[in-house]
C-alpha positions as CSV (number, residue, x, y, z in Angstrom):
1,M,0.0,0.1,0.1
2,L,1.4,3.3,-1.0
3,Y,0.3,5.9,1.2
4,K,1.5,8.8,-0.8
5,E,-1.1,8.6,-3.6
6,I,-4.4,7.7,-2.2
7,H,-7.2,6.9,-4.7
8,I,-10.1,6.1,-2.3
9,G,-12.6,4.9,-4.9
10,E,-10.1,2.1,-6.1
11,L,-9.4,1.1,-2.6
12,I,-13.2,0.8,-1.9
13,K,-13.8,-1.2,-5.0
14,E,-11.0,-3.5,-4.2
15,K,-12.4,-4.1,-0.6
16,V,-15.9,-4.6,-2.0
17,A,-14.5,-7.3,-4.4
18,E,-12.5,-9.0,-1.7
19,Q,-15.6,-9.2,0.5
20,E,-17.9,-10.1,-2.4
21,I,-20.6,-7.8,-1.4
22,S,-23.5,-7.6,-3.9
23,I,-24.2,-4.4,-5.6
24,E,-27.8,-4.5,-4.4
25,R,-26.7,-4.5,-0.7
26,I,-24.4,-1.5,-1.4
27,C,-27.1,0.4,-3.1
28,N,-29.5,-0.3,-0.3
29,F,-27.0,0.5,2.3
30,L,-25.8,3.8,0.8
31,D,-29.3,4.6,-0.6
32,K,-27.8,5.2,-4.2
33,E,-28.3,3.9,-7.6
34,E,-26.1,1.3,-9.0
35,S,-24.6,3.9,-11.7
36,V,-23.7,6.3,-8.8
37,V,-22.1,3.5,-6.9
38,E,-20.0,2.5,-10.0
39,K,-19.1,6.2,-10.4
40,L,-17.9,6.3,-6.8
41,Y,-15.3,3.7,-7.7
42,T,-13.7,6.1,-10.0
43,N,-13.5,9.1,-7.6
44,K,-10.0,9.7,-6.2
45,S,-11.5,11.3,-3.3
46,T,-15.1,11.4,-1.5
47,D,-17.3,13.1,1.0
48,T,-16.4,12.2,4.5
49,E,-20.0,11.3,5.4
50,L,-20.1,8.9,2.6
51,L,-16.6,7.5,3.5
52,L,-17.9,6.8,7.1
53,K,-20.8,4.8,5.5
54,W,-18.4,2.8,3.4
55,C,-16.4,2.1,6.5
56,K,-19.4,0.7,8.3
57,L,-20.5,-1.3,5.3
58,L,-17.1,-2.8,4.8
59,E,-16.1,-2.9,8.3
60,Y,-12.8,-1.3,7.5
61,D,-11.3,2.1,8.5
62,F,-10.4,4.1,5.3
63,F,-9.8,7.1,7.4
64,R,-6.6,5.3,8.7
65,I,-5.1,5.4,5.3
66,Y,-5.3,9.2,5.4
67,S,-3.9,9.2,8.8
68,S,-0.9,7.2,7.8
69,H,-0.4,9.6,4.9
70,L,-0.3,12.4,7.5
71,I,2.2,10.7,9.7
72,L,4.5,10.0,6.8
73,Y,4.2,13.1,4.7
74,A,3.0,16.0,6.8
75,P,5.8,18.2,7.8
76,P,6.9,17.6,11.4
77,S,5.8,19.9,14.1
78,A,8.4,22.0,16.0
79,V,9.1,20.5,19.3
80,N,8.6,23.8,21.2
81,K,5.7,24.9,19.1
82,N,2.9,26.1,21.3
83,H,-0.2,24.2,20.0
84,N,-3.4,26.1,20.5
85,K,-5.4,23.3,22.0
86,S,-9.1,23.6,21.4
87,Q,-11.5,22.8,24.0
88,K,-14.0,21.4,21.4
89,I,-11.7,19.5,18.9
90,P,-9.2,16.8,20.1
91,Y,-5.5,17.4,19.8
92,F,-3.6,14.4,18.3
93,R,0.2,14.0,18.3
94,K,1.8,13.4,15.0
95,N,4.5,11.2,16.3
96,I,2.2,8.1,17.1
97,Y,3.0,5.4,14.5
98,T,0.7,2.6,13.8
99,Q,1.9,-0.8,13.2
100,E,1.0,-0.6,9.5
101,I,3.4,2.5,9.3
102,K,6.1,0.7,11.1
103,N,5.7,-2.3,8.8
104,F,5.7,-0.2,5.7
105,I,9.0,1.6,6.7
106,L,10.7,-1.6,7.6
107,R,9.8,-3.2,4.4
108,K,11.4,-0.3,2.6
109,I,14.6,-0.8,4.5
110,L,14.8,-4.6,4.4
111,S,13.9,-4.8,0.8
112,G,16.8,-2.4,0.0
113,E,14.3,0.2,-1.6
114,M,15.5,2.8,0.9
115,T,18.3,3.2,3.3
116,Q,17.8,4.3,7.0
117,S,19.2,7.8,6.1
118,D,16.6,8.0,3.3
119,I,13.7,7.0,5.7
120,I,14.9,9.8,8.3
121,R,15.2,12.4,5.6
122,E,11.9,11.5,3.6
123,Y,9.5,10.7,6.4
124,S,11.2,12.8,9.4
125,I,11.2,9.7,11.6
126,P,13.9,10.1,14.3
127,K,16.9,7.9,14.1
128,S,16.5,6.6,17.6
129,T,12.9,5.4,16.8
130,L,13.8,3.9,13.6
131,N,16.6,2.0,15.3
132,R,14.2,0.8,17.9
133,W,11.9,-0.6,15.3
134,L,14.8,-2.4,13.5
135,H,16.0,-3.9,16.8
136,K,12.5,-5.1,17.7
137,N,12.2,-6.6,14.2
138,N,15.5,-8.3,14.5
139,N,14.5,-9.8,17.9
140,V,11.2,-11.2,16.3
141,D,12.8,-12.8,13.2
């Protein structure tokens, strides 16, 4: 899975095919015509309310794909930056890496596609964090 370029319609279509969900069930659940559903598969992006429905129908968190993109490709926050924490909107730290992200990075290194330096430079992952992942990975093998 490449997190840099996300085509959500293709990913949804792939998940539908994988789970073998009938078009009738999809149309009923989304309250959409078949032609509209087929068009949704061609969309690179989609409305969040509609994406939430897809998540529920397919029992898969498509939003996590976007979160993974932010972790890998958003510019790092300054350590001393004073975050204006809203009382109404939750604040999320950027440096929380999911297991999917760790596996993605480790595959890049172990396959030789990228070096540790490349990973640190491209994704702004601290060297100590990367070394910890590699050490844990070596202990698992």
